C-alpha positions as CSV (number, residue, x, y, z in Angstrom):
1,M,-0.2,0.0,-0.2
2,R,2.9,2.4,0.8
3,S,4.5,1.5,-2.4
4,E,1.3,2.3,-4.2
5,R,1.0,5.6,-2.4
6,R,4.6,6.5,-3.3
7,M,3.9,5.6,-6.8
8,K,1.2,7.8,-6.9
9,G,2.8,10.7,-5.4
10,L,5.6,10.4,-8.1
11,V,3.5,10.5,-10.7
12,M,1.5,13.6,-9.4
13,C,5.0,15.3,-8.9
14,G,5.9,14.4,-12.6
15,L,2.7,15.7,-13.8
16,F,3.1,19.0,-11.9
17,L,6.7,19.6,-13.3
18,L,5.6,18.8,-16.7
19,G,2.6,21.2,-16.4
20,A,5.2,24.0,-14.7
21,A,7.6,23.2,-17.7
22,V,4.6,23.7,-20.6
23,S,3.4,27.1,-18.6
24,A,7.1,28.1,-18.6
25,A,7.2,27.5,-22.4
26,A,3.8,29.2,-23.2
27,R,5.4,32.4,-21.4
28,E,8.6,32.5,-23.9
29,L,6.5,34.9,-26.0
30,T,9.6,36.1,-28.3
31,N,12.7,34.3,-29.6
32,P,16.5,35.2,-29.4
33,L,17.8,36.2,-32.8
34,T,21.5,36.6,-34.1
35,A,23.1,39.6,-35.1
36,E,23.2,38.3,-38.8
37,E,19.2,37.9,-38.3
38,V,18.8,41.2,-37.2
39,A,21.3,42.8,-39.6
40,C,19.1,41.0,-42.2
41,N,15.9,42.4,-41.1
42,E,17.1,45.8,-40.8
43,L,18.6,45.8,-44.4
44,Q,15.7,44.0,-45.8
45,L,13.5,46.4,-44.8
46,E,15.7,49.4,-45.6
47,R,15.4,48.1,-49.2
48,L,11.9,47.5,-49.1
49,L,11.4,51.4,-48.1
50,H,13.7,52.7,-50.9
51,R,11.1,51.3,-53.2
52,M,7.9,52.8,-51.7
53,N,6.5,56.2,-51.5
54,A,3.9,58.0,-49.7
55,A,5.3,61.6,-49.6
56,K,4.1,64.2,-51.7
57,G,7.6,64.7,-53.2
58,G,9.2,68.0,-54.7
59,E,9.5,71.1,-52.4
60,Y,7.8,71.8,-49.5
61,H,4.7,74.3,-49.9
62,P,3.0,74.6,-46.5
63,P,0.6,74.3,-45.6
64,E,1.0,70.7,-45.7
65,L,0.4,67.2,-44.0
66,P,3.5,65.4,-43.1
67,K,3.0,61.7,-43.4
68,T,4.7,58.6,-41.6
69,L,5.0,55.6,-43.8
70,L,5.6,52.4,-41.1
71,V,6.7,49.2,-42.3
72,S,7.3,45.7,-40.3
73,Y,6.6,42.1,-40.8
74,S,3.3,40.6,-41.1
75,N,4.1,36.5,-40.6
76,A,6.9,34.0,-40.2
77,N,7.2,33.9,-44.1
78,G,8.7,37.1,-44.4
79,F,5.5,39.1,-45.9
80,Y,5.1,42.7,-45.0
81,D,2.5,45.0,-43.6
82,G,2.2,48.7,-42.4
83,L,0.6,51.9,-42.1
84,V,0.7,55.1,-43.8
85,A,-0.4,58.0,-41.1
86,T,-1.0,61.6,-41.8
87,S,0.2,64.3,-39.0
88,E,-2.3,66.0,-36.6
89,F,0.0,69.1,-37.1
90,F,0.5,70.7,-40.6
91,R,3.7,71.6,-41.9
92,L,3.4,75.6,-41.5
93,D,5.0,78.9,-42.7
94,V,5.7,81.8,-40.1
95,G,2.4,83.4,-39.4
96,Q,0.3,80.5,-41.1
97,I,-3.0,79.3,-39.5
98,P,-3.4,75.6,-39.7
99,P,-6.6,74.1,-41.5
100,A,-9.5,72.8,-39.2
101,D,-9.9,69.1,-38.2
102,S,-6.5,67.7,-39.0
103,Y,-7.2,64.4,-37.2
104,E,-4.7,61.6,-38.0
105,Q,-5.9,59.7,-41.0
106,Y,-4.5,55.8,-42.0
107,L,-4.1,53.8,-44.9
108,A,-3.4,50.5,-43.6
109,F,-1.9,48.0,-46.1
110,N,0.2,44.3,-46.7
111,I,2.3,43.1,-49.2
112,N,2.2,39.7,-50.1
113,P,3.5,37.4,-52.9
114,S,1.2,35.6,-55.3
115,I,1.3,32.0,-55.6
116,R,0.4,32.1,-59.3
117,T,3.7,32.7,-61.4
118,L,2.0,31.8,-65.1
119,L,1.6,35.3,-66.7
120,L,-1.1,36.3,-69.2
121,D,1.2,35.8,-72.2
122,P,2.1,32.1,-72.1
123,K,5.5,32.9,-73.8
124,R,6.7,35.1,-70.9
125,L,8.8,33.3,-68.2
126,E,7.3,32.6,-64.9
127,L,7.7,35.5,-62.3
128,P,6.6,35.4,-59.0
129,Q,4.0,38.1,-58.7
130,V,3.4,40.7,-56.0
131,S,0.1,42.3,-54.3
132,L,0.0,45.7,-52.4
133,N,-3.3,45.6,-50.7
134,R,-5.3,48.0,-48.6
135,E,-6.8,46.6,-45.4
136,Q,-10.0,48.7,-45.2
137,S,-10.7,47.7,-41.8
138,S,-7.8,49.4,-40.3
139,S,-7.9,52.5,-42.6
140,S,-10.0,55.8,-42.3
141,L,-11.0,56.5,-46.0
142,V,-11.8,59.9,-47.4
143,R,-13.4,61.8,-50.3
144,P,-10.5,62.2,-52.7
145,G,-9.1,66.0,-53.3
146,S,-8.4,67.0,-49.7
147,W,-5.6,67.6,-47.4
148,F,-5.8,63.9,-45.9
149,D,-5.5,62.1,-49.3
150,I,-2.5,59.3,-48.9
151,V,-1.4,57.6,-52.1
152,L,1.1,55.0,-51.5
153,T,3.2,53.1,-54.3
154,L,5.7,50.4,-54.5
155,D,8.0,49.7,-57.4
156,P,8.3,45.8,-57.9
157,T,10.2,46.2,-61.1
158,L,13.6,46.6,-62.3
159,G,13.0,50.4,-62.7
160,K,10.9,50.0,-66.2
161,G,7.6,49.1,-65.2
162,E,4.6,50.4,-63.4
163,R,4.4,50.6,-59.8
164,L,1.7,49.5,-57.4
165,T,-0.7,51.7,-56.3
166,I,-3.4,52.2,-53.6
167,N,-4.8,55.0,-51.8
168,N,-7.4,55.7,-49.4
169,F,-10.4,57.0,-51.1
170,V,-13.5,55.8,-49.8
171,E,-15.6,53.5,-52.5
172,P,-18.3,55.3,-54.3
173,A,-21.8,54.2,-53.9
174,V,-23.3,51.7,-56.3
175,G,-24.1,53.8,-59.5
176,A,-22.0,56.7,-58.6
177,P,-19.1,57.7,-61.1
178,Y,-15.9,55.9,-60.3
179,N,-13.5,58.4,-58.0
180,G,-10.0,56.8,-58.7
181,F,-10.1,54.8,-55.5
182,L,-7.2,51.8,-55.7
183,A,-7.5,49.2,-53.0
184,N,-5.4,46.3,-54.7
185,S,-2.7,46.4,-57.3
186,T,-0.9,43.1,-58.6
187,K,2.1,43.0,-60.8
188,P,5.4,40.9,-61.2
189,G,8.1,41.4,-58.8
190,R,11.5,41.0,-60.6
191,G,12.8,44.0,-58.6
192,L,11.8,42.5,-55.4
193,V,13.4,39.1,-56.2
194,V,16.9,41.0,-57.1
195,D,16.4,42.9,-53.8
196,D,16.0,39.6,-52.0
197,L,12.8,40.9,-50.5
198,L,10.8,37.8,-51.0
199,T,13.0,35.3,-48.9
200,P,12.6,35.6,-45.1
201,C,15.5,36.5,-43.2
202,H,14.4,33.8,-40.4
203,E,11.3,32.2,-39.2
204,K,11.5,33.0,-35.5
205,L,9.0,35.9,-35.2
206,T,6.0,35.0,-33.1
207,D,2.7,36.5,-32.9
208,F,3.3,38.3,-30.1
209,D,5.9,40.1,-31.9
210,R,3.6,40.9,-34.8
211,H,1.2,42.4,-32.0
212,V,4.0,44.5,-30.8
213,F,4.9,45.5,-34.5
214,S,1.6,46.4,-35.2
215,T,1.0,48.3,-31.6
216,L,4.2,50.4,-32.8
217,Q,2.9,51.2,-36.1
218,R,-0.2,53.0,-34.4
219,V,1.6,54.6,-31.6
220,A,5.4,55.6,-32.9
221,R,5.8,59.1,-34.2
222,S,8.9,61.2,-34.7
223,S,9.3,65.2,-35.4
224,D,12.4,67.8,-36.1
225,M,13.3,69.5,-33.3
226,N,12.6,72.9,-35.5
227,E,8.6,73.0,-35.5
228,F,8.8,74.8,-38.6
229,L,10.7,72.1,-40.8
230,Q,8.7,68.8,-40.3
231,P,9.8,66.3,-42.8
232,D,7.9,63.0,-44.2
233,T,9.2,59.9,-42.6
234,E,9.8,56.3,-43.0
235,V,10.0,53.8,-40.2
236,A,11.2,50.4,-40.2
237,I,10.2,48.1,-37.3
238,F,11.8,44.8,-36.4
239,R,13.0,42.5,-33.6
240,G,16.6,43.0,-31.8
241,E,18.7,40.2,-30.5
242,D,17.6,40.1,-27.1
243,P,13.9,38.5,-26.6
244,H,12.8,41.7,-25.3
245,V,14.4,44.2,-27.6
246,Y,12.5,45.9,-30.4
247,R,14.1,48.3,-32.8
248,L,12.9,51.4,-34.9
249,N,14.7,53.2,-37.7
250,F,13.4,56.2,-38.6
251,Y,14.2,57.7,-42.0
252,P,13.3,61.4,-42.3
253,I,12.8,62.9,-45.8
254,Y,14.1,66.5,-46.1
255,Q,13.7,67.6,-50.0
256,N,16.7,69.2,-51.0
257,L,18.0,69.8,-47.4
258,E,19.9,66.4,-46.4
259,E,20.9,63.1,-47.9
260,R,18.6,60.3,-46.2
261,G,19.6,59.7,-42.8
262,R,18.6,57.6,-40.1
263,M,17.8,57.8,-36.2
264,A,17.9,54.1,-34.7
265,V,16.2,53.4,-31.7
266,E,16.2,50.2,-29.2
267,L,13.5,49.6,-27.4
268,R,13.7,47.3,-24.6
269,V,9.9,46.1,-23.7
270,F,8.6,44.3,-20.6
271,W,5.6,42.3,-20.1
272,D,3.9,40.7,-16.8
273,E,3.0,37.0,-16.2
274,H,0.0,37.2,-18.5
275,G,1.6,39.1,-21.6
276,R,0.5,42.4,-20.8
277,L,2.9,45.1,-21.8
278,T,4.1,47.0,-18.8
279,T,7.1,49.2,-19.4
280,A,9.8,49.8,-22.1
281,E,13.4,51.3,-22.0
282,S,14.1,53.7,-24.9
283,K,17.8,54.0,-26.3
284,I,18.8,56.4,-29.2
285,L,22.0,54.2,-30.4
286,G,25.0,56.1,-31.1
287,T,26.3,57.8,-34.1
288,C,27.7,55.6,-37.2
289,T,31.5,55.4,-37.4
290,A,31.8,54.1,-41.1
291,E,30.0,54.4,-44.3
292,G,27.0,52.1,-44.9
293,Q,27.2,50.8,-41.3
294,S,23.7,49.6,-39.6
295,G,22.5,49.4,-36.1
296,C,23.8,53.2,-35.5
297,T,22.3,56.6,-36.4
298,D,23.2,58.4,-39.3
299,L,22.1,62.1,-39.1
300,R,24.5,64.8,-40.1
301,Q,22.5,68.2,-40.5
302,R,19.3,67.7,-38.6
303,S,18.0,66.9,-35.2
304,L,15.0,64.5,-34.3
305,R,13.4,63.3,-31.7
306,W,10.5,60.6,-31.2
307,F,7.5,59.8,-28.9
308,L,4.6,57.6,-28.6
309,I,1.0,58.8,-28.9
310,P,-2.1,57.4,-27.1
311,P,-4.1,55.2,-29.3
312,V,-6.8,57.0,-31.4
313,F,-9.6,56.2,-33.5
314,G,-8.1,57.3,-36.9
315,G,-9.8,59.9,-38.8
316,K,-12.5,60.6,-35.6
317,E,-10.7,62.0,-32.7
318,Y,-7.3,63.9,-31.7
319,Y,-5.0,62.1,-29.3
320,D,-4.2,63.6,-25.9
321,N,-0.9,65.8,-26.7
322,G,-0.1,65.8,-22.8
323,A,-0.2,61.9,-22.5
324,T,2.4,61.5,-25.3
325,A,5.5,59.3,-24.0
326,N,9.1,60.6,-24.9
327,G,11.1,58.5,-26.6
328,G,14.3,60.3,-26.7
329,F,16.2,62.6,-29.3
330,Y,19.2,63.1,-31.3
331,L,20.9,65.9,-31.7
332,W,23.3,66.0,-34.8
333,T,25.7,68.2,-33.3
334,Q,25.7,66.4,-29.9
335,G,24.4,62.8,-30.3
336,P,21.9,60.9,-28.6
337,S,20.0,61.7,-25.5
338,A,19.8,59.6,-22.3
339,P,17.6,56.5,-22.0
340,T,14.4,57.2,-21.1
341,T,11.6,54.7,-19.3
342,I,8.0,54.7,-20.9
343,N,4.9,53.2,-19.4
344,L,3.2,51.2,-21.8
345,G,0.4,49.8,-19.6
346,T,-0.6,53.6,-19.0
347,L,-0.3,54.3,-22.9
348,L,-2.4,51.3,-23.7
349,A,-5.2,52.0,-20.9
350,G,-8.7,52.1,-22.1
351,T,-8.0,50.0,-25.4
352,T,-8.3,46.2,-26.1
353,W,-4.6,46.3,-27.3
354,N,-3.2,45.1,-24.0
355,R,-5.3,42.3,-22.9
356,P,-4.0,39.0,-21.1
357,I,-2.7,36.4,-23.6
358,W,-3.2,33.8,-20.7
């Protein structure tokens, strides 16, 4: 009898330890990456951004709304998604008064390769095709011809073909004239193949990573330290080596003022035992010491700051400017600011974006 009780006790102990191991494994929400994998992601997203455009282009002619184009990875297969956001604050000249109702407007999108490689002409070689798709449920659609028009393009070619193009124009009612709305665009992607944009760097990204990517797309913003010179900006969001580290590269676009530069940010994110985001430590990475170097900041004539806004209903409400979280800044004459701590729990309070995972 004693032997039987002892056996039952050992079985129960084994089941407890197994349950604890499974529970611990479930709480590993991210995976460590190698330095090579991080560098691959960083350069891959940078090459993708070079092929995309959401900025107006040309000289600044205030009043204008700066735009931010953010991209990251949408799944383990190396596909992409992103967001284009207009700014709440107009680019103004001295003495100009901004137009009314400048809510942030959004164009959410994803980029996916098509399974079909056979083209219409049977004499053409098979080519991977790529689609640029508008995500209507995450976009704030507008009537064309306003301050808030967003047109996003992607060049999938070797420089000799048409671009993929979508916009945030509302679809006209049935029977109404076509207004130019573009929700999807598909073309062969030879240029993306050459740039190695359709091959994943690794398959270690998790659902939790992608949730953090999507959240950062909605809340990460930047601005020039000079309030009268606000650039359009491109942002790459990806993982760092440490399981808690996320990276953001901000590329401000200054028309004829500075060559394309970069402010590199390291964001160390923490979460509780239920997977809810709690705090984050923001660190601006130091100045690059060599041409073409990655994992560093390369701004030579401009100073940039970044911050996180409280989530808003795009196109319908303003964010509370007093509730923004400071992420730090880079002064081109001095270098990066000191690291800062961000309360993500407070920032995301009142939303469904920080629910327990278990």
